[in-house]
N, C-alpha and C positions, 0 to 999 in steps of 0.2 A: 287845165286838165279837168275833165268832168268827173263826176262822182261814179258814173257807171263804169268807166275804165278802171278806176281804183278798186271797185268791188270785183270786177272781172280779173284784174291782176292778182288780187288777194286770193280769190278762189283758185286760180291757176297755181299760185305759190303753195297754198295748202295742199292741193292735189299732188303736186310734184314732191312735196315733203313727205306726205303719207306713202306715196309710191316708193320713194327712196328708202324709207324706214322699213316698209314691208319687204322690199327686195333684200335689204341687208339681213333681216331676220331669216328669210328663207335660205339665202346663201350661207349664213352662219350654221343653220341646221344641217344643210347638205354637206358642208365641209366637215362638220363634226361626225356625221354619219359615215363619210368616206374614211375619215381618220380611224374610227372604231372598226370598220369592216376590213380595211386593208393594212392597217398598221397596228402595232401593239397599243393597248390602252394607255401605256406609259407615255407614248408620244403625245397623246392628247393632253396629258397633264403638263408635259414639258412645253408644249405649244401654248397652253394657257398661262404658264409661268412667264414665258417670254412676252406674250401679249400684255400681261399685267405690267411687266417691267417697262415696255415701250409706252404703255398708257401713262405710267407715272412720269416717264421722261417727257412725254408730250405736254404735261402740265406746265412746262416751261413756256409754252406759247402764251399763257395767261390772258387769253381773250383778245389777242392782237387782231385777229380776224374781224371781230366785231368793231374794233376801233377803226380798222381800215374801211369797213363798209360805211361807218358813220362819217368818217372824214371825207370819203369820196362822194357822198351823196350829192352835196351841193355843187361841187365842180362838175360832176357828170350831168346834173340837171341843167347847169348853165353852159355846158360844153366848153369849159375853160381848160383847154389842153395843156397850157403851161402849168397850171396848178395840179392837174392830174399827173403830169410827168414828174413834177417835184415830189408829190406825195408817194408815187410809186418808187422813186429812187430812195426816199427816206425809209419807206417800209422794207425795201430790199436790204438796206443796211441793218435794220432791226432784225429781220429774219436771218441774216448771216450771223449775227451775234448769237441769236437763239440757237441756230444750228450748231455753232461752235460749242455753246454751253452743253447742249444735249450730247454732242459727240464726246466731250471731255467727261461728262457724267457717265456715259455708257462705257467708256474706256476704264473709268475708275471702278465700275461694277465688275468688269471682266475678270480680274484676279479672284474674285470671291464666288464665281459661278460653281466651283467645285464644292463649296460649303452650302450653296443654295440647292444644288441638285446632288443629293447624296449618292443615289444609285441611278446613273444614267441608263436609259433603256438600251438593250443590245442593238447593234446595227445589223440589219439583215434578218432573215428568218431562220 
């Protein structure tokens, strides 16, 4: 692998990362604007609350995605399909366990939503 392709790939990776971040920012702004214009401001607060709860539950992932990328780098470079398949099966099991934990934690939070959201916004206008 020559150095030029590494630099080129790095520049592409950075460019796509910046494009993705910019798109997420713009879409977040647009969705909040739509929420404020067409729904009550209370819905924006409830949306933020549930987004925060889901973000907290997603911490259960604990960087597994980075571990997957690190573990798959050499087998992908060597085109070792057996090792890739074994790693994918292993990480599938890990993600199923994480999904179960997140589901259980989410269900445990469910009974307490009435205490978290004291005054739910009215439905309809």
